[in-house]
N, C-alpha and C positions, 0 to 999 in steps of 0.2 A: 446814618454810618451802619446799626443794627439791623434796618431796610436792606441794604445792600449786598451785606452779610447773607444775606438768605436768600435773595433773589439770585445770585449768584452761584449755592450753594446745592441748590433744586437740580440744576441741569447733571451737575456732578454727581447728585446721588441718583437719579435716572437712568446714565452712561453708566456706571458702575453696578445698576441692576439689569440693565440690557445685555451688558458684559458677562453679567452671571451665569442668565437664561442660555445664550451660545456656546458660553461653554460646556454648559449641561448636555445639550444637546449634543456635541462634539465628540464626548467622552468614548470610551472605548467597552462595547460589551460581548462577554461572551455568550457562545451561542444561546446556552443554557438560561442567561440572565436576560437576552434582549427576547426569549420568548415567555417569559415569567411575567415580563414588563409589556407584552402584546406589543413591541415594537415591530414583528418582524411575525410573518408565515414561512414555514419552511417545508420543502419536499427531499424526501431521500430515494434513489434511486442506485440498483448495481449498475456498471460501466460494462455493458454489454462486451468492449473493445479490452477490457484490462481481465489478466489474472487476478487471482485471490491475492495476491502479492504486490500489485501496479500501484494503479489509482482504479481501485475497486468500486469506490462511491461517487455517486454525483450528487451535487447539493445545489439545489433551487430554491432562492430566495427572492421575498417579496418586501420589501420598506413599507411599510402599513402608514408613517408616519409622514406630514409634511416638511419633515425634515431631515437633514442626512446624517446617518447613523455609521459608526465604524464599527464592526460586526469582527470578532477573534475566536475560531476555528482552534479548539484546544486539542494535540497530543495528548493520548490518554483517552479520549473519550471512545464508548462504545455505540458502536452504530448497530442498533438489531432490528432483525428482518421480521417482518410481519408475518411470515411463514415459519413456524418452525424447524422445518428439514432443512435450512439451509443457514451458511455461516453467518455469525456475531464478528463483525470488524471493527478494530482498532486503530481511529486514525494516528499516524506514526510522526506527523509535523504540523506546527503550529500554521494556521492561514490568518494572513487580515481580508476582510472585504469587506472596502468602502462602498457604503450603499447611498445614491443618490435620494432626495426628496421623492417619494412614492415610484422609485425604481422598483420595477415587475421582473423577477424570473430573473435575475441576476445568477449565472450558474458557475460552479467552480468542479473541478474534480480533485479528489483528496485522496492522499498516498495514505493505503494502510496495511495491516495484515486479517488474515485469519486469527482467531483465537479459539476455533472450536473445529480440531482436526477431522472430528468423527462426524462434522457436518459437509454437505453441500456445497459447490460453489454453484451461483447461479448457470453462469456461462455465457449463452445467449438467450435466455430467458429474463424479461422483466421484471423487477419485484418489487417492492417497495421496502422501505425501512422506516425507523425510526429513532431518534435521538435518546440514547441510554445512558446512565450515571456512567461517571469516572472508575476507571480499572482500579482495583487496588492496588497499594504502593509497589510493591516489587516490580508488578506488570507497566505499574508507568515510571518505573528506574532503569525497566529494560526497553521501552521505548525511547526516554532520552539519551540512553545511549546507540541504540541504534540512531535516532536522527545525528548527536552529534558525527558519528561515526560514518555519515553521510550511506547510509545502507537501507534508505527506505526503497521500496521498488528492487528488494534483492532476495533470492533461496534461502542465500543465507541467514537472513534478518526474521524470513517466516520460518525457519525450522529453530531458529533459539526462542522465538515464543511460544511456539507448541511447546518445547522441552522444556519451559518452564512453567507452562499452566496447566501440562501432564504431568510432570512432576516427571520428567524419563532424564536417565542418565547424561552428562556432558556428551559422551562421545554421538549422542544420536544429530548434534551441530553441525553440520557437512554442507558441501558446496564446493566448486571450481573453485575460487577465492580463498585459498588456503589461509591466506595473511587475514583476511577477515575474521574464519571459522577462530584461529588463533586468540584473535582478540576477542573474539566471543568469548569464547573459553574461559579467558580470564579473568573478562568482567563476570561471567555466571558462578564460578566456582567463589569470588567474594560475595558476591550475592546471595548466594543459595548456601553456603561453606559446604559444597559438593568437591571434592577432590579434582584438579585437572585431567582430563584424558590423555591419555601415551600418544604419544603421534604412530598415526595408523600406520600397518606394516604396509610392506613392498606389493601383497597378493591382497590386500584387504580393498575389493571391490566395492563396498558398500560406502566406507569411509575415503580411503584413498581416490580420486579421480583421475591421478596419475599412475593407477597401478601396473608397472610394469613386468611383474611376473605373473598377473593374473592372466587365466587361459578362458575366455570367456566357449560357453559352449555351443550358444547360439546366439551368432552375432547379428544385429540388423545395422546397415548403414545409409547415409542419405546425403543429399547437398542440396542446399538455398542456395539462390543465384541473388544479388541482391545491386541494389542501383541507386544512389543516394547524390545530391550535390551539399552534401554535407556531413561532416561525421557524425555516426550515430552511437546509439547503445544495443546491441543485439543480443537477444537468447532466445535460446531452443528449450523447449522442455516436454517433457513425457507426462502424460496427463491422464489419470486414469475416467470411468465412466462417470464417475462426481466429480470431475473437471477439476482435480486434485494435482497436483504438481507432484512425481515422485521419483522424480531425477531430472536435475539440469543436464543437457546436454550438449549445452554451447553457451560460452560468456564469452562477449569482448565488451566492454562500457566504451572502447572509444574507437570502434570499426570505420578507417579510412572512406573517403568520401570515392565515389565511382564504382564501377562495377566491380565486383566478389562476389565469392563465392567461397561460403563456407559450408562446413562436413563438420557429422554426429556420428557416432560409433556406440552402441551398445548390446549387452550381453540381455537378449530377450530371456534367455531361462529363469532370470531371477523373479521375472513378475509372471502372477497366476492368472490373472483374468484374461479372457479372450479380447476383447477389445480395448484398445490406448489411442488417445490422442495426440500429437506430435504439432506441436504450436510454436511459430517462429515470433517474436515480438521485437520490434523496435521501438524502443525510446517508450518503452510500459503499452504498445498500442497492439495487438493481434494481429498481425496483418497474412499470415497462412496458417490455416488449421485444417489439418490431415486426419483422417480416420485409421485406423490400422487394427487391421485381423490377424492375432496372432496365431491363431491357427490355421488358417489358409494364406497366410501370407498377403493376403490383398490389402492394398492400402491406395484410398482417392480421397481429391481434395472435397472437404465441406463444405469450406469459405475462404476466399482469397480477397484482399483489401489491401489496396493502396493507390 
């Protein structure tokens, strides 16, 4: 009797051990955990088709193990450039990446924001990045709120992060979406203890994108013709020579499908540099990229993608 019990218990033990082995390999690892355990190798690059507040980072991952690995890229992670003159990027939403055994160079575009307003964005120049540490708690809280409110890839979210890390006044959080800016003001007021800014006046060109009493000194207008098979998010921004957006010119989060013509207008006298770029983004991808000489008025297409 004892012999039979021993005989039947051994396969059960083996099955339990095998199950534990398989379960261990199916665990989810953060990017830093997987790197520390040497499960993966990674490469980070800037996404040359994105602005600094869209999907600015491209991640390539290779699974070094002969079993599947579940990978999690955590929001709040800092991605640091190899060249110090370029921006550090903070990842703004969590991403799961299931990797097959020995899978090579699985690619993922990551939503993020610049956290160094004084540095340049790479633009069309390809550079390498490295995984840094987690951002400080207040910055992570800001990113959590941006993710919760679905403000990834927005100029308002980018402004909010710059205001927080630079310790600026909350009235510097601006953008086309006035509902989102007020939500950001309220959250940041609680987070920082700073007072809520008053609503902008009717002639406040900087803060009020719908200023009806403002009289521009030098107006520049433009129009972009688009055609798509489905509804798209469309953004047009004015960028300086460091590839930093200095003003939103047009935003529509659900531009209808088919042929559409969208226009923009802004006061060029508010901007002191000679060269600026007007970039049109569809679903966070730059499709038109024009260079504008504010001194001569000359404008020409630098790049066109579609």
